[in-house]
Chimera marker file (.cmm) of the C-alpha trace (Angstrom):
<marker_set name="trace">
<marker id="1" x="-71.265" y="3.166" z="-33.794" r="1" g="1" b="0" radius="0.5"/>
<marker id="2" x="-73.351" y="3.317" z="-30.629" r="1" g="1" b="0" radius="0.5"/>
<marker id="3" x="-75.769" y="6.107" z="-29.834" r="1" g="1" b="0" radius="0.5"/>
<marker id="4" x="-76.580" y="7.781" z="-26.459" r="1" g="1" b="0" radius="0.5"/>
<marker id="5" x="-80.048" y="9.241" z="-26.110" r="1" g="1" b="0" radius="0.5"/>
<marker id="6" x="-80.537" y="11.803" z="-23.344" r="1" g="1" b="0" radius="0.5"/>
<marker id="7" x="-83.881" y="13.287" z="-22.267" r="1" g="1" b="0" radius="0.5"/>
<marker id="8" x="-83.617" y="16.548" z="-20.251" r="1" g="1" b="0" radius="0.5"/>
<marker id="9" x="-86.919" y="17.121" z="-18.509" r="1" g="1" b="0" radius="0.5"/>
<marker id="10" x="-86.717" y="19.861" z="-15.852" r="1" g="1" b="0" radius="0.5"/>
<marker id="11" x="-84.936" y="21.427" z="-12.906" r="1" g="1" b="0" radius="0.5"/>
<marker id="12" x="-86.625" y="22.298" z="-9.644" r="1" g="1" b="0" radius="0.5"/>
<marker id="13" x="-85.948" y="25.174" z="-7.109" r="1" g="1" b="0" radius="0.5"/>
<marker id="14" x="-82.595" y="26.305" z="-8.623" r="1" g="1" b="0" radius="0.5"/>
<marker id="15" x="-80.966" y="28.986" z="-6.477" r="1" g="1" b="0" radius="0.5"/>
<marker id="16" x="-81.210" y="32.526" z="-7.677" r="1" g="1" b="0" radius="0.5"/>
<marker id="17" x="-77.990" y="34.022" z="-9.003" r="1" g="1" b="0" radius="0.5"/>
<marker id="18" x="-79.308" y="37.535" z="-9.489" r="1" g="1" b="0" radius="0.5"/>
<marker id="19" x="-80.755" y="39.641" z="-6.696" r="1" g="1" b="0" radius="0.5"/>
<marker id="20" x="-83.631" y="41.411" z="-8.381" r="1" g="1" b="0" radius="0.5"/>
<marker id="21" x="-84.482" y="39.159" z="-11.301" r="1" g="1" b="0" radius="0.5"/>
<marker id="22" x="-84.583" y="35.546" z="-12.441" r="1" g="1" b="0" radius="0.5"/>
<marker id="23" x="-81.751" y="34.015" z="-14.454" r="1" g="1" b="0" radius="0.5"/>
<marker id="24" x="-82.144" y="32.772" z="-18.026" r="1" g="1" b="0" radius="0.5"/>
<marker id="25" x="-81.620" y="29.093" z="-17.518" r="1" g="1" b="0" radius="0.5"/>
<marker id="26" x="-80.215" y="26.423" z="-19.893" r="1" g="1" b="0" radius="0.5"/>
<marker id="27" x="-78.150" y="23.209" z="-19.805" r="1" g="1" b="0" radius="0.5"/>
<marker id="28" x="-75.028" y="22.435" z="-21.748" r="1" g="1" b="0" radius="0.5"/>
<marker id="29" x="-74.250" y="18.813" z="-22.603" r="1" g="1" b="0" radius="0.5"/>
<marker id="30" x="-70.987" y="17.299" z="-23.876" r="1" g="1" b="0" radius="0.5"/>
<marker id="31" x="-69.526" y="13.837" z="-24.150" r="1" g="1" b="0" radius="0.5"/>
<marker id="32" x="-66.038" y="13.652" z="-22.799" r="1" g="1" b="0" radius="0.5"/>
<marker id="33" x="-64.644" y="11.917" z="-25.865" r="1" g="1" b="0" radius="0.5"/>
<marker id="34" x="-66.067" y="14.540" z="-28.290" r="1" g="1" b="0" radius="0.5"/>
<marker id="35" x="-65.703" y="18.307" z="-28.847" r="1" g="1" b="0" radius="0.5"/>
<marker id="36" x="-69.374" y="18.558" z="-29.859" r="1" g="1" b="0" radius="0.5"/>
<marker id="37" x="-71.579" y="20.534" z="-27.451" r="1" g="1" b="0" radius="0.5"/>
<marker id="38" x="-75.308" y="20.580" z="-27.324" r="1" g="1" b="0" radius="0.5"/>
<marker id="39" x="-77.572" y="23.009" z="-25.375" r="1" g="1" b="0" radius="0.5"/>
<marker id="40" x="-81.158" y="23.139" z="-24.310" r="1" g="1" b="0" radius="0.5"/>
<marker id="41" x="-83.377" y="26.001" z="-25.101" r="1" g="1" b="0" radius="0.5"/>
<marker id="42" x="-83.037" y="29.101" z="-22.829" r="1" g="1" b="0" radius="0.5"/>
<marker id="43" x="-85.969" y="29.343" z="-20.295" r="1" g="1" b="0" radius="0.5"/>
<marker id="44" x="-86.509" y="32.852" z="-19.003" r="1" g="1" b="0" radius="0.5"/>
<marker id="45" x="-88.083" y="34.152" z="-15.835" r="1" g="1" b="0" radius="0.5"/>
<marker id="46" x="-88.252" y="31.007" z="-13.670" r="1" g="1" b="0" radius="0.5"/>
<marker id="47" x="-86.124" y="28.993" z="-11.193" r="1" g="1" b="0" radius="0.5"/>
<marker id="48" x="-88.098" y="25.843" z="-12.221" r="1" g="1" b="0" radius="0.5"/>
<marker id="49" x="-87.337" y="25.479" z="-15.991" r="1" g="1" b="0" radius="0.5"/>
<marker id="50" x="-89.047" y="22.710" z="-17.993" r="1" g="1" b="0" radius="0.5"/>
<marker id="51" x="-87.092" y="21.834" z="-21.166" r="1" g="1" b="0" radius="0.5"/>
<marker id="52" x="-88.539" y="18.400" z="-22.117" r="1" g="1" b="0" radius="0.5"/>
<marker id="53" x="-85.871" y="17.985" z="-24.869" r="1" g="1" b="0" radius="0.5"/>
<marker id="54" x="-84.083" y="15.018" z="-26.434" r="1" g="1" b="0" radius="0.5"/>
<marker id="55" x="-80.440" y="14.889" z="-27.394" r="1" g="1" b="0" radius="0.5"/>
<marker id="56" x="-78.469" y="12.279" z="-29.279" r="1" g="1" b="0" radius="0.5"/>
<marker id="57" x="-74.743" y="11.650" z="-29.145" r="1" g="1" b="0" radius="0.5"/>
<marker id="58" x="-72.655" y="9.241" z="-31.220" r="1" g="1" b="0" radius="0.5"/>
<marker id="59" x="-70.154" y="7.316" z="-29.146" r="1" g="1" b="0" radius="0.5"/>
<marker id="60" x="-66.848" y="6.440" z="-30.703" r="1" g="1" b="0" radius="0.5"/>
<marker id="61" x="-65.591" y="4.654" z="-27.606" r="1" g="1" b="0" radius="0.5"/>
<marker id="62" x="-68.542" y="3.869" z="-25.279" r="1" g="1" b="0" radius="0.5"/>
<marker id="63" x="-66.284" y="2.416" z="-22.474" r="1" g="1" b="0" radius="0.5"/>
<marker id="64" x="-64.555" y="5.820" z="-21.988" r="1" g="1" b="0" radius="0.5"/>
<marker id="65" x="-67.363" y="8.223" z="-22.632" r="1" g="1" b="0" radius="0.5"/>
<marker id="66" x="-68.712" y="10.387" z="-19.847" r="1" g="1" b="0" radius="0.5"/>
<marker id="67" x="-71.706" y="12.742" z="-20.179" r="1" g="1" b="0" radius="0.5"/>
<marker id="68" x="-70.929" y="16.182" z="-18.733" r="1" g="1" b="0" radius="0.5"/>
<marker id="69" x="-73.909" y="18.509" z="-18.032" r="1" g="1" b="0" radius="0.5"/>
<link id1="1" id2="2" r="1" g="1" b="0" radius="0.2"/>
<link id1="2" id2="3" r="1" g="1" b="0" radius="0.2"/>
<link id1="3" id2="4" r="1" g="1" b="0" radius="0.2"/>
<link id1="4" id2="5" r="1" g="1" b="0" radius="0.2"/>
<link id1="5" id2="6" r="1" g="1" b="0" radius="0.2"/>
<link id1="6" id2="7" r="1" g="1" b="0" radius="0.2"/>
<link id1="7" id2="8" r="1" g="1" b="0" radius="0.2"/>
<link id1="8" id2="9" r="1" g="1" b="0" radius="0.2"/>
<link id1="9" id2="10" r="1" g="1" b="0" radius="0.2"/>
<link id1="10" id2="11" r="1" g="1" b="0" radius="0.2"/>
<link id1="11" id2="12" r="1" g="1" b="0" radius="0.2"/>
<link id1="12" id2="13" r="1" g="1" b="0" radius="0.2"/>
<link id1="13" id2="14" r="1" g="1" b="0" radius="0.2"/>
<link id1="14" id2="15" r="1" g="1" b="0" radius="0.2"/>
<link id1="15" id2="16" r="1" g="1" b="0" radius="0.2"/>
<link id1="16" id2="17" r="1" g="1" b="0" radius="0.2"/>
<link id1="17" id2="18" r="1" g="1" b="0" radius="0.2"/>
<link id1="18" id2="19" r="1" g="1" b="0" radius="0.2"/>
<link id1="19" id2="20" r="1" g="1" b="0" radius="0.2"/>
<link id1="20" id2="21" r="1" g="1" b="0" radius="0.2"/>
<link id1="21" id2="22" r="1" g="1" b="0" radius="0.2"/>
<link id1="22" id2="23" r="1" g="1" b="0" radius="0.2"/>
<link id1="23" id2="24" r="1" g="1" b="0" radius="0.2"/>
<link id1="24" id2="25" r="1" g="1" b="0" radius="0.2"/>
<link id1="25" id2="26" r="1" g="1" b="0" radius="0.2"/>
<link id1="26" id2="27" r="1" g="1" b="0" radius="0.2"/>
<link id1="27" id2="28" r="1" g="1" b="0" radius="0.2"/>
<link id1="28" id2="29" r="1" g="1" b="0" radius="0.2"/>
<link id1="29" id2="30" r="1" g="1" b="0" radius="0.2"/>
<link id1="30" id2="31" r="1" g="1" b="0" radius="0.2"/>
<link id1="31" id2="32" r="1" g="1" b="0" radius="0.2"/>
<link id1="32" id2="33" r="1" g="1" b="0" radius="0.2"/>
<link id1="33" id2="34" r="1" g="1" b="0" radius="0.2"/>
<link id1="34" id2="35" r="1" g="1" b="0" radius="0.2"/>
<link id1="35" id2="36" r="1" g="1" b="0" radius="0.2"/>
<link id1="36" id2="37" r="1" g="1" b="0" radius="0.2"/>
<link id1="37" id2="38" r="1" g="1" b="0" radius="0.2"/>
<link id1="38" id2="39" r="1" g="1" b="0" radius="0.2"/>
<link id1="39" id2="40" r="1" g="1" b="0" radius="0.2"/>
<link id1="40" id2="41" r="1" g="1" b="0" radius="0.2"/>
<link id1="41" id2="42" r="1" g="1" b="0" radius="0.2"/>
<link id1="42" id2="43" r="1" g="1" b="0" radius="0.2"/>
<link id1="43" id2="44" r="1" g="1" b="0" radius="0.2"/>
<link id1="44" id2="45" r="1" g="1" b="0" radius="0.2"/>
<link id1="45" id2="46" r="1" g="1" b="0" radius="0.2"/>
<link id1="46" id2="47" r="1" g="1" b="0" radius="0.2"/>
<link id1="47" id2="48" r="1" g="1" b="0" radius="0.2"/>
<link id1="48" id2="49" r="1" g="1" b="0" radius="0.2"/>
<link id1="49" id2="50" r="1" g="1" b="0" radius="0.2"/>
<link id1="50" id2="51" r="1" g="1" b="0" radius="0.2"/>
<link id1="51" id2="52" r="1" g="1" b="0" radius="0.2"/>
<link id1="52" id2="53" r="1" g="1" b="0" radius="0.2"/>
<link id1="53" id2="54" r="1" g="1" b="0" radius="0.2"/>
<link id1="54" id2="55" r="1" g="1" b="0" radius="0.2"/>
<link id1="55" id2="56" r="1" g="1" b="0" radius="0.2"/>
<link id1="56" id2="57" r="1" g="1" b="0" radius="0.2"/>
<link id1="57" id2="58" r="1" g="1" b="0" radius="0.2"/>
<link id1="58" id2="59" r="1" g="1" b="0" radius="0.2"/>
<link id1="59" id2="60" r="1" g="1" b="0" radius="0.2"/>
<link id1="60" id2="61" r="1" g="1" b="0" radius="0.2"/>
<link id1="61" id2="62" r="1" g="1" b="0" radius="0.2"/>
<link id1="62" id2="63" r="1" g="1" b="0" radius="0.2"/>
<link id1="63" id2="64" r="1" g="1" b="0" radius="0.2"/>
<link id1="64" id2="65" r="1" g="1" b="0" radius="0.2"/>
<link id1="65" id2="66" r="1" g="1" b="0" radius="0.2"/>
<link id1="66" id2="67" r="1" g="1" b="0" radius="0.2"/>
<link id1="67" id2="68" r="1" g="1" b="0" radius="0.2"/>
<link id1="68" id2="69" r="1" g="1" b="0" radius="0.2"/>
</marker_set>
């Protein structure tokens, strides 16, 4: 079985979604051929979150797998 390794580093200048405060930001990752979902830590109080996190996915059929984030 093949493995996909994903490194999520950061996002820059994300648009505000709330008028008076910052959003609590995170990313959700899923492989199209699996129901397993992985999520970054929640970063509060910024529009420039730095996650610096690694994720690993097992690929059953690597030719049809798409990473959704």
